C-alpha positions in Angstrom: -38.8 -45.4 11.1 -39.6 -41.9 10.0 -36.0 -41.5 8.7 -36.3 -44.6 6.6 -39.7 -43.4 5.3 -38.1 -40.2 4.1 -35.4 -42.2 2.2 -38.0 -44.4 0.4 -40.2 -41.7 -0.9 -40.7 -40.9 -4.6 -38.4 -38.2 -5.9 -39.8 -34.9 -4.7 -40.1 -33.4 -8.2 -42.5 -36.2 -9.2 -44.7 -35.6 -6.1 -44.8 -31.9 -6.8 -45.6 -32.4 -10.5 -48.5 -34.8 -9.6 -49.8 -32.3 -7.1 -49.7 -29.4 -9.7 -51.4 -31.5 -12.4 -54.1 -32.4 -9.9 -54.5 -28.7 -9.1 -54.7 -27.7 -12.8 -57.3 -30.4 -13.4 -59.4 -29.2 -10.5 -59.2 -25.6 -11.7 -60.4 -26.5 -15.2 -63.3 -28.6 -13.9 -64.3 -25.8 -11.5 -64.3 -23.2 -14.4 -66.2 -25.6 -16.7 -69.0 -26.3 -14.1 -69.1 -22.8 -12.6 -69.8 -21.0 -16.0 -71.8 -23.8 -17.7 -74.8 -21.5 -18.1 -72.8 -19.0 -20.2 -70.7 -20.7 -22.9 -68.9 -17.4 -23.7 -67.7 -16.8 -20.2 -66.9 -20.5 -19.8 -64.6 -20.4 -22.8 -63.0 -17.2 -21.7 -62.3 -18.6 -18.2 -60.8 -21.8 -19.7 -58.5 -19.8 -22.1 -57.4 -17.5 -19.2 -56.6 -20.6 -17.1 -54.6 -22.1 -19.9 -52.6 -18.9 -20.3 -52.1 -18.7 -16.5 -50.8 -22.2 -16.1 -48.5 -22.0 -19.2 -46.8 -18.9 -17.6 -46.7 -19.9 -14.0 -46.4 -23.7 -14.0 -42.5 -23.8 -13.6 -42.3 -20.9 -11.0 -45.1 -22.5 -9.0 -43.4 -25.9 -9.3 -40.1 -24.5 -7.9 -41.9 -22.6 -5.1 -43.4 -25.9 -3.9 -40.3 -28.1 -4.6 -37.5 -26.3 -2.7 -39.2 -26.2 0.7 -40.1 -29.9 0.4 -36.5 -30.7 -0.4 -35.2 -28.6 2.4 -37.6 -29.9 5.1 -38.4 -33.4 4.0 -35.8 -35.3 2.0 -32.4 -33.8 2.8 -30.6 -37.1 2.1 -33.0 -39.1 0.1 -30.6 -41.0 -2.1 -29.0 -44.5 -2.0 -25.3 -44.1 -1.2 -24.5 -47.6 -2.4 -26.1 -46.9 -5.8 -24.2 -43.6 -6.1 -20.9 -45.3 -5.4 -21.7 -48.3 -7.7 -22.7 -46.0 -10.6 -19.7 -43.7 -10.1 -17.4 -46.7 -10.1 -18.9 -47.9 -13.4 -18.5 -44.4 -14.9 -14.8 -44.1 -13.7 -13.7 -47.6 -14.8 -12.7 -46.7 -18.4 -11.3 -43.3 -17.5 -7.5 -42.8 -18.1 -7.4 -39.0 -17.5 -7.4 -37.3 -14.1 -9.4 -34.3 -15.3 -12.1 -36.5 -16.6 -12.2 -38.5 -13.3 -12.6 -35.2 -11.3 -15.4 -34.1 -13.6 -17.3 -37.4 -13.2 -17.0 -37.2 -9.4 -18.3 -33.6 -9.5 -21.2 -34.5 -11.7 -22.4 -37.4 -9.4 -22.1 -35.2 -6.3 -23.9 -32.3 -7.9 -26.8 -34.4 -9.1 -27.2 -36.7 -6.1 -26.8 -34.1 -3.3 -28.3 -31.2 -5.3 -25.3 -28.9 -4.6 -25.4 -25.4 -6.0 -21.7 -25.2 -7.0 -18.7 -27.5 -6.9 -15.1 -26.4 -7.6 -12.5 -29.0 -8.5 -8.8 -28.1 -8.1 -6.3 -30.4 -9.7 -2.5 -30.4 -9.5 -1.2 -29.0 -12.8 0.9 -31.3 -15.0 2.7 -28.4 -16.6 3.1 -26.4 -13.4 3.6 -28.9 -10.5 3.5 -26.1 -7.9 0.0 -25.0 -8.8 -3.5 -26.4 -8.3 -5.7 -25.3 -11.2 -9.5 -24.9 -11.2 -11.0 -27.3 -13.9 -14.4 -27.6 -15.6 -15.2 -23.9 -15.0 -15.6 -20.8 -17.0 -13.5 -19.0 -14.4 -9.7 -19.3 -14.5 -8.3 -19.7 -11.1 -5.4 -21.4 -9.4 -3.9 -22.0 -5.9 -0.2 -22.4 -5.2 0.8 -25.6 -3.5 2.4 -23.7 -0.7 -0.9 -21.9 0.0 -2.1 -22.6 3.6 -5.2 -24.5 2.5 -3.4 -27.3 0.6 -0.9 -27.4 3.5 -3.8 -27.9 5.9 -5.3 -30.6 3.7 -2.0 -32.4 3.3 -1.4 -32.4 7.1 -4.9 -33.5 8.2 -6.0 -35.6 5.2 -9.6 -35.9 6.3 -12.8 -34.3 5.0 -12.9 -30.6 6.0 -16.2 -29.1 7.1 -15.8 -25.3 7.0 -18.5 -24.6 9.6 -16.9 -26.9 12.1 -13.4 -25.7 12.2 -12.2 -22.9 14.5 -12.5 -19.4 13.2 -8.8 -18.7 13.9 -7.8 -21.7 11.8 -10.1 -20.8 9.0 -8.7 -17.3 8.9 -5.2 -18.8 8.6 -6.0 -21.3 5.8 -8.5 -19.2 3.8 -7.8 -16.6 1.2 -10.1 -18.0 -1.4 -13.9 -17.5 -1.7 -15.6 -20.5 0.0 -19.2 -20.6 1.4 -19.3 -21.1 5.2 -21.4 -24.3 4.8 -19.0 -25.8 2.3 -17.2 -29.1 2.7 -13.8 -29.9 1.1 -12.8 -33.4 0.0 -9.0 -33.8 -0.4 -7.9 -36.4 -2.9 -4.5 -38.1 -2.7 -2.4 -40.1 -5.1 0.8 -42.0 -4.3 0.8 -40.3 -0.9 0.7 -36.8 -2.1 -2.2 -34.3 -2.4 -3.4 -34.6 -6.0 -6.3 -32.1 -5.7 -9.4 -31.3 -3.8 -13.1 -30.8 -4.4 -14.9 -27.9 -2.7 -18.6 -28.8 -2.3 -20.5 -25.6 -1.9 -24.0 -24.9 -0.4 -26.9 -27.3 -1.2 -29.8 -26.0 -3.2 -32.0 -26.6 -0.2 -29.8 -24.5 2.1 -29.4 -27.4 4.6 -26.1 -28.6 6.0 -24.4 -31.8 5.0 -25.7 -34.7 6.9 -23.8 -37.6 8.5 -24.9 -39.7 5.5 -23.4 -37.1 3.1 -20.1 -37.1 5.0 -19.9 -40.9 4.9 -20.5 -40.7 1.1 -17.6 -38.1 0.9 -15.3 -40.5 2.8 -16.2 -43.4 0.6 -15.6 -41.3 -2.6 -12.2 -40.1 -1.2 -11.2 -43.8 -0.8 -12.5 -44.8 -4.2 -10.8 -41.8 -5.8 -7.5 -42.9 -4.3 -7.8 -46.2 -6.1 -8.8 -44.6 -9.4 -6.0 -42.0 -9.3 -3.4 -44.6 -8.5 -4.6 -46.6 -11.5 -4.6 -43.6 -13.8 -1.1 -42.3 -12.7 1.0 -44.6 -15.0 -1.2 -43.7 -17.9 -0.8 -40.0 -17.1 3.0 -40.4 -17.1 2.9 -42.2 -20.4 0.6 -39.5 -21.9 3.0 -36.8 -20.6 6.0 -38.5 -22.0 4.3 -39.1 -25.4 3.3 -35.4 -25.6 6.8 -34.4 -24.7 8.3 -36.7 -27.3 5.9 -35.4 -29.9 6.9 -31.8 -29.0 10.6 -32.7 -29.2 10.1 -34.5 -32.5 8.3 -31.5 -33.9 11.1 -29.2 -32.7 13.8 -31.6 -34.1 12.0 -31.7 -37.5 11.8 -27.9 -37.5 15.5 -27.6 -36.7 16.4 -30.2 -39.3 14.3 -28.4 -42.0 16.0 -25.2 -41.0 19.5 -26.8 -41.1 18.8 -28.3 -44.5 17.5 -25.0 -45.9 20.7 -23.2 -44.7 22.9 -26.0 -46.0 21.2 -25.9 -49.4 21.6 -22.1 -49.6 25.2 -22.4 -48.4 26.1 -24.9 -51.1 24.6 -22.5 -53.7 26.7 -19.7 -52.2 29.8 -21.8 -52.3 29.4 -22.2 -56.1 29.1 -18.5 -56.6 31.9 -17.6 -54.1 34.5 -19.0 -56.5 33.0 -17.0 -59.4 33.1 -13.8 -57.3 36.6 -14.3 -55.8 38.5 -14.4 -59.1 37.2 -11.1 -60.6 37.3 -9.5 -57.1 41.0 -10.4 -56.8 41.6 -8.7 -60.2 39.7 -5.6 -59.2 41.5 -5.2 -55.9 44.9 -5.7 -57.6 44.1 -3.0 -60.1 43.0 -0.6 -57.3 46.3 -1.2 -55.5 48.2 -0.5 -58.8 46.2 2.7 -59.3 46.9 3.9 -55.7 50.7 3.2 -56.2 50.8 5.0 -59.6 49.0 8.1 -58.4 50.3 8.3 -54.9 50.5 12.1 -55.0 47.0 12.6 -56.4 44.7 13.2 -53.4 41.4 12.9 -55.4 42.4 9.5 -56.9 43.7 8.4 -53.5 40.4 9.2 -51.8 38.3 7.4 -54.5 40.7 4.5 -54.6 40.6 4.0 -50.8 36.8 4.1 -50.9 36.8 1.5 -53.7 39.2 -0.7 -51.7 37.1 -0.4 -48.6 34.0 -1.7 -50.3 36.0 -4.4 -52.1 37.2 -5.5 -48.7 33.6 -5.7 -47.6 32.7 -7.9 -50.6 35.7 -10.2 -49.7 34.5 -10.3 -46.1 31.0 -11.4 -47.2 32.5 -14.1 -49.4 34.6 -15.4 -46.5 31.6 -15.3 -44.2 29.4 -17.2 -46.6 32.2 -19.8 -46.9 31.8 -20.4 -43.1 28.2 -21.4 -43.8 29.0 -23.7 -46.7 32.2 -25.2 -45.4 32.2 -25.7 -41.6 35.7 -25.5 -40.4 37.2 -28.4 -38.4 36.4 -27.8 -34.8 39.1 -27.8 -32.1 37.0 -28.7 -29.0 38.3 -28.2 -25.5 36.7 -28.3 -22.0 35.9 -24.8 -21.0 33.8 -22.8 -18.5 31.2 -21.1 -20.8 31.3 -18.0 -18.5 34.9 -17.4 -19.5 33.9 -17.2 -23.2 31.0 -14.8 -22.3 33.3 -12.5 -20.4 35.9 -12.5 -23.1 33.2 -11.7 -25.7 32.0 -8.7 -23.6 35.6 -7.5 -23.3 36.1 -7.7 -27.1 32.8 -5.9 -27.9 31.9 -3.8 -24.8 28.3 -2.7 -24.8 29.0 1.0 -24.4 26.0 3.2 -23.5 24.0 0.1 -22.4 23.3 -1.2 -18.9 24.9 -4.6 -18.7 23.4 -7.1 -16.2 25.3 -10.4 -15.7 24.0 -13.4 -13.7 26.5 -16.2 -14.3 26.4 -19.4 -12.2 29.8 -21.0 -11.6 31.1 -24.4 -12.8 29.2 -24.5 -16.1 31.7 -26.6 -18.2 31.1 -27.5 -21.8 33.1 -29.1 -24.6 33.3 -26.6 -27.5 35.4 -24.8 -30.1 36.3 -21.6 -28.2 36.5 -19.5 -31.4 33.2 -20.7 -32.7 31.4 -20.1 -29.4 32.9 -16.7 -29.1 31.5 -16.0 -32.6 28.1 -16.9 -31.3 28.2 -14.5 -28.3 29.8 -11.6 -30.3 27.0 -11.9 -32.9 24.3 -11.9 -30.2 25.9 -8.9 -28.3 26.3 -7.0 -31.6 22.6 -7.6 -32.5 21.5 -6.5 -29.0 23.5 -3.3 -29.3 22.0 -2.5 -32.7 18.5 -3.1 -31.4 19.1 -0.5 -28.6 20.4 2.5 -30.4 19.1 4.8 -27.6 20.3 2.7 -24.8 18.7 -0.1 -22.8 19.5 -3.2 -20.8 21.5 -6.1 -22.0 21.1 -9.1 -19.7 23.2 -12.3 -19.9 22.4 -15.2 -17.7 23.9 -18.7 -17.4 22.7 -21.6 -15.3 22.3 -25.4 -15.4 19.1 -27.3 -15.9 18.0 -31.0 -15.9 15.8 -31.8 -18.8 14.5 -35.4 -19.1 17.5 -36.7 -17.1 19.9 -34.7 -19.4 22.1 -32.1 -17.8 22.2 -28.9 -19.8 24.0 -25.5 -19.7 21.5 -22.7 -20.5 22.5 -19.2 -21.6 20.0 -16.4 -22.1 20.9 -13.2 -23.9 18.2 -10.6 -23.5 17.8 -7.0 -24.6 15.2 -4.3 -24.2 15.4 -3.1 -27.8 13.0 -2.8 -30.7 12.1 -6.5 -30.8 11.2 -8.6 -33.8 7.8 -8.8 -35.4 6.0 -12.2 -35.2 6.0 -12.5 -39.0 9.8 -12.3 -39.2 10.9 -14.2 -36.1 11.0 -17.6 -37.8 13.0 -16.2 -40.7 15.9 -14.7 -38.8 18.0 -17.8 -39.0 18.0 -17.8 -42.8 20.9 -16.2 -44.7 20.3 -12.6 -45.9 16.9 -12.4 -44.1 18.0 -11.2 -40.6 19.7 -8.1 -42.1 16.2 -6.4 -41.8 16.4 -7.0 -38.1 20.1 -6.6 -37.3 21.0 -4.1 -40.0 24.0 -6.3 -40.8 24.6 -8.6 -43.8 22.0 -11.1 -42.5 24.6 -13.9 -42.1 25.4 -13.7 -38.4 22.4 -15.5 -37.0 22.6 -18.2 -39.7 26.2 -18.9 -38.6 25.2 -18.8 -34.9 22.4 -21.4 -35.6 24.9 -23.6 -37.4 27.5 -23.4 -34.7 25.1 -24.3 -31.9 23.7 -27.3 -33.9 27.3 -28.5 -34.6 27.8 -28.5 -30.8 24.7 -30.7 -30.3 22.9 -27.7 -28.8 19.7 -25.7 -29.5 19.0 -22.0 -29.8 15.6 -20.4 -29.7 14.3 -16.9 -29.7 11.3 -15.1 -28.2 10.5 -11.4 -28.9 7.9 -8.8 -28.3 8.0 -5.7 -30.6 9.1 -2.5 -28.8 9.8 -4.6 -25.6 12.8 -6.7 -26.4 14.3 -10.0 -27.5 15.7 -13.1 -25.7 17.9 -15.7 -27.3 18.1 -19.0 -25.3 21.0 -21.4 -25.9 21.2 -24.9 -24.5 24.4 -27.0 -24.6 25.2 -30.4 -23.2 27.1 -30.3 -19.9 30.7 -31.6 -20.1 30.6 -35.2 -18.8 33.5 -35.9 -16.4 
C-alpha cells in the first residue's frame, strides 16, 4: 500500500513549491506582526525578506526537492502513459535519428536522468555507431567489444550487475557505473543503443524502470522496422540527387569543352595554311644557306617553334574532332605498365598496387594518352622528387561493377580556386606547366568510354586523380 501511495502523490516539485510559498507567507506575517509598533523597522524587515526570497527561492527549492525525489518517489510515473504518449509521438516519424531523440526525451523527462547518450548505426559509414543529438562528436566501431556483447546478449544491460571482468572486456568508453544500456534492433541486426546514465536523484534503476526499458525496446523494434523502407528510399533519393548533380556538372563541363573545341577547329584551319607556308620557307632557307652556321641555328630554332605550333594545332583537333575509337578488351593494368615504360618517372619513388583481372573495353591508344598525361603532370608537380602512387581495384557501386584507378602524387597540389578549372582548355597550363590541353583531352577520353574522372588535392601535400570505368561484361 505504501508503494502505491508513493506512485499516486502529486509531482514532488508542486509539493515543494507549495511548502516554500507557505514558508514565505509565514515569514512575512511574522515580520509584519513582530515590528508593528515601529513602521520603519517593519518596512525594512519586509524589504529584506523580499530581497532574501528573490535570491534564495530557487536554491532553497532544489535543496528540498532532490532529497524528496531520492527518498520518496524514485519511480512515481505511469509507465503505460509514458508508452502511450511515446507511441503517439513516434507514429508520424520517418527518420531513425528523430525516433532516437524522441525516445531519449521521454526517458530523460519521465525518469529524471542526468545524461542519455544515443548511438545510431551510421548510414554513410555502416561500420560505425555515431553519437547523435549531442554537442560532442563521438563514434564506436561496430567491431568494438560493447556492440559485440549487445548483439550476442540482446537484453537490457545493467552495468552495476555484470561481472567486473566482463565490463573490463567490453568497456573502453566513458560510462557511469549505475548506467543501463538499451540495445535497439532492426531487421535482426543491432541498429543502435541508448546509454541511460545516472538519475538526478542518484538512486538505482528500479524493477519498474527496467520493465519500461524492455517495453521501449520492443516498441522501438516495431518503429525501426516501419521506418527502414523509408530510410532506404531517402538514401536512394539522396544518392540519385547527388548522381544527377554530378552528371549535370560533367555535362556542363563537356559542353563547355565541346563549345571551345568547335571554336578552335575554326581557327585551326586558318592557322594551318599560313603555318605550312612559313615552315616551307624555313626549309628553303635552310637548304639555300646550308653552309651558314648562324642562319642554320636561327632557322632550326624557328622550325622547332613552328613544330610546336603544329603540335598544338593537332592536339586541339583531338578535342574538336574525336577520332574513331578502336575498342578492344584489355586488362587496364597492362596499359598502366606500358605507360610507365614509355614515360618512366625518374627520380621519383613509384608505388604500384594493381589488382589482377581488371578487364575493360577501351581504345588502347586513347587510354594510354590518359595515363601518360597523368604521369607527366605528376612528374612536373614533383620537381624535387616525391612519391607517385598508382592503384587499380574493382568496386561495386549501386549494383554496377567498376574498375577504379587512382593516380596520386606528393607534389605541390592544386589550389581550391583552380581545381574546378583544370579540365578547361588552356587553363591547366598554370598547374601542369604544359599547354593546358592534356587534362581536357583526358576528361573527354574518359567520358567517351562511359567513365568518370575526379580530382582531389591539397596544396603542398599532393593530388589524386580517380578514374572509374565500367567492367568488361563477359
